[in-house]
C-alpha positions as a Markdown table, in Angstrom:
| # | Residue | x | y | z |
|---|---|---|---|---|
| 1 | Met | 3.3 | 11.6 | -0.9 |
| 2 | Val | 1.3 | 9.0 | 1.4 |
| 3 | Ala | -1.0 | 6.3 | 0.2 |
| 4 | Gly | -3.6 | 4.6 | 1.8 |
| 5 | Ala | -4.0 | 0.9 | 1.2 |
| 6 | Val | -7.7 | 0.8 | 2.7 |
| 7 | Tyr | -8.9 | -2.7 | 3.0 |
| 8 | Glu | -12.7 | -4.0 | 3.7 |
| 9 | Glu | -13.9 | -8.2 | 3.0 |
| 10 | Gly | -10.5 | -8.7 | 1.5 |
| 11 | Arg | -11.0 | -6.0 | -1.1 |
| 12 | Leu | -8.5 | -3.0 | -2.2 |
| 13 | Leu | -9.9 | 0.2 | -2.5 |
| 14 | Ala | -9.1 | 2.1 | -5.7 |
| 15 | Ala | -9.7 | 5.9 | -6.7 |
| 16 | Arg | -9.8 | 7.0 | -10.4 |
| 17 | Arg | -8.2 | 10.1 | -11.4 |
| 18 | Ser | -10.6 | 13.3 | -12.0 |
| 19 | Ala | -7.3 | 16.4 | -11.9 |
| 20 | Pro | -5.3 | 16.9 | -12.7 |
| 21 | Ala | -5.9 | 16.5 | -16.8 |
| 22 | Glu | -2.7 | 14.2 | -17.4 |
| 23 | Leu | -3.9 | 11.7 | -14.3 |
| 24 | Ala | -7.5 | 11.8 | -15.3 |
| 25 | Gly | -9.0 | 8.6 | -15.9 |
| 26 | Arg | -6.3 | 6.5 | -14.3 |
| 27 | Trp | -6.0 | 4.9 | -11.1 |
| 28 | Glu | -4.3 | 4.9 | -8.2 |
| 29 | Leu | -4.3 | 4.2 | -4.2 |
| 30 | Pro | -5.9 | 7.7 | -2.5 |
| 31 | Gly | -3.9 | 9.4 | -0.5 |
| 32 | Gly | -1.6 | 13.2 | -1.4 |
| 33 | Lys | 0.9 | 15.1 | -0.4 |
| 34 | Val | 2.3 | 15.5 | 3.2 |
| 35 | Glu | 2.4 | 19.4 | 4.3 |
| 36 | Ala | 5.0 | 21.0 | 6.4 |
| 37 | Gly | 5.5 | 19.1 | 9.6 |
| 38 | Glu | 2.6 | 17.2 | 9.5 |
| 39 | Ala | 3.9 | 13.5 | 10.3 |
| 40 | Pro | 3.0 | 10.9 | 7.2 |
| 41 | Glu | 0.2 | 9.3 | 9.2 |
| 42 | Glu | -1.2 | 12.8 | 9.9 |
| 43 | Ala | -1.2 | 13.4 | 6.1 |
| 44 | Leu | -2.7 | 10.1 | 4.9 |
| 45 | Val | -5.9 | 10.7 | 7.6 |
| 46 | Arg | -6.2 | 14.5 | 6.2 |
| 47 | Glu | -6.0 | 13.4 | 2.8 |
| 48 | Leu | -8.7 | 10.8 | 3.1 |
| 49 | Arg | -10.8 | 12.9 | 4.6 |
| 50 | Glu | -10.8 | 15.2 | 2.4 |
| 51 | Glu | -11.0 | 13.2 | -1.0 |
| 52 | Leu | -12.9 | 10.3 | 0.2 |
| 53 | Gly | -14.5 | 11.9 | 3.7 |
| 54 | Val | -13.5 | 9.3 | 6.0 |
| 55 | Glu | -11.8 | 8.5 | 9.0 |
| 56 | Val | -9.0 | 5.9 | 8.6 |
| 57 | Arg | -6.4 | 4.8 | 10.9 |
| 58 | Pro | -3.2 | 4.1 | 9.6 |
| 59 | Leu | -1.8 | 1.1 | 10.9 |
| 60 | Glu | 1.8 | -0.2 | 8.8 |
| 61 | Arg | 4.1 | 0.7 | 6.5 |
| 62 | Ile | 4.3 | -0.9 | 3.7 |
| 63 | Pro | 7.9 | -1.3 | 2.6 |
| 64 | Gly | 9.3 | -0.1 | -0.1 |
| 65 | Glu | 9.2 | 3.6 | -1.6 |
| 66 | Trp | 8.5 | 4.7 | -5.0 |
| 67 | Pro | 9.4 | 7.2 | -7.0 |
| 68 | Leu | 6.8 | 9.1 | -9.2 |
| 69 | Lys | 7.8 | 12.3 | -9.9 |
| 70 | Pro | 11.8 | 14.1 | -9.3 |
| 71 | Gly | 11.8 | 14.8 | -5.7 |
| 72 | Tyr | 8.5 | 12.7 | -4.9 |
| 73 | Val | 8.7 | 9.4 | -4.0 |
| 74 | Leu | 5.8 | 7.5 | -2.2 |
| 75 | Arg | 4.9 | 5.8 | 0.8 |
| 76 | Val | 2.1 | 3.5 | 1.7 |
| 77 | Trp | 0.4 | 2.8 | 4.5 |
| 78 | Thr | -2.2 | 0.4 | 5.7 |
| 79 | Ala | -5.4 | 1.9 | 6.7 |
| 80 | Leu | -8.4 | 1.1 | 9.0 |
| 81 | Leu | -11.6 | 2.2 | 7.9 |
| 82 | Val | -13.4 | 3.8 | 10.8 |
| 83 | Arg | -16.0 | 6.0 | 10.1 |
| 84 | Gly | -17.7 | 6.9 | 7.1 |
| 85 | Arg | -18.3 | 5.4 | 3.6 |
| 86 | Pro | -15.9 | 6.3 | 0.8 |
| 87 | Ala | -16.9 | 9.0 | -1.7 |
| 88 | Pro | -15.2 | 10.3 | -4.2 |
| 89 | Leu | -15.3 | 14.2 | -3.3 |
| 90 | Gln | -12.0 | 15.6 | -4.6 |
| 91 | Asp | -9.7 | 14.4 | -7.5 |
| 92 | His | -11.4 | 11.8 | -8.2 |
| 93 | Asp | -15.0 | 11.1 | -9.6 |
| 94 | Glu | -14.8 | 7.1 | -9.0 |
| 95 | Leu | -14.4 | 4.9 | -6.6 |
| 96 | Arg | -14.0 | 0.9 | -6.8 |
| 97 | Trp | -13.0 | -2.4 | -4.2 |
| 98 | Leu | -11.7 | -4.5 | -5.7 |
| 99 | Ala | -10.6 | -7.9 | -5.2 |
| 100 | Pro | -7.2 | -9.8 | -5.9 |
| 101 | His | -8.1 | -11.0 | -8.9 |
| 102 | Glu | -9.7 | -7.6 | -10.2 |
| 103 | Ala | -6.1 | -6.1 | -9.7 |
| 104 | Asp | -5.9 | -5.8 | -13.5 |
| 105 | Ala | -9.1 | -4.4 | -13.5 |
| 106 | Val | -8.0 | -0.5 | -13.7 |
| 107 | Asp | -5.7 | 1.4 | -15.8 |
| 108 | Trp | -3.5 | 2.2 | -12.9 |
| 109 | Leu | -1.0 | 5.0 | -12.9 |
| 110 | Ala | 2.5 | 3.5 | -14.3 |
| 111 | Gln | 4.1 | 4.9 | -10.9 |
| 112 | Asp | 1.9 | 3.3 | -8.6 |
| 113 | Arg | 1.0 | -0.2 | -9.7 |
| 114 | Pro | 4.4 | -1.1 | -8.0 |
| 115 | Ala | 2.6 | -0.1 | -4.5 |
| 116 | Val | -0.2 | -1.6 | -5.9 |
| 117 | Ala | 1.0 | -5.2 | -6.8 |
| 118 | Glu | 2.8 | -5.2 | -2.7 |
| 119 | Ala | -1.2 | -3.6 | -0.9 |
| 120 | Phe | -2.8 | -6.9 | -2.7 |
| 121 | Arg | 0.1 | -8.9 | -2.1 |
| 122 | Leu | 0.1 | -7.7 | 1.8 |
| 123 | Leu | -4.0 | -8.6 | 1.3 |
| 124 | Pro | -5.5 | -11.3 | 3.3 |
| 125 | Gly | -6.0 | -13.9 | 0.6 |
| 126 | Gly | -4.4 | -11.2 | -2.0 |
| 127 | Arg | -2.5 | -12.5 | -5.1 |
| 128 | Pro | 0.5 | -14.5 | -4.4 |
| 129 | Asp | 3.6 | -13.2 | -6.2 |
| 130 | Arg | 3.9 | -13.4 | -10.2 |
| 131 | Gly | 7.9 | -13.8 | -10.1 |
């Protein structure tokens, strides 16, 4: 699985799941599955186009891998918003731009929390490590 840490004006983009039912109402970094024969960066571009209607350019992979469910790990890339304004088109019903001090303002999916913490840590002006 791939996700994008999309930054804008010192804030990180968060997406609230609307599906599947067991994840609905929880927040995540937007992204999705890598299809057969697809590079992770290509999957990220495709997923954010489908889910949010935007074009992004993957920049750097955030170090680390975070287990999701058996057989799946989450890998996150920083991504530059190239074209469009994010909108919740597929699998999400709300988007929010969160400043570092708002990191705990949403109910993140438990398995995404470590990746989100790293994304905020790398955000210019982001949260310092809290030990």
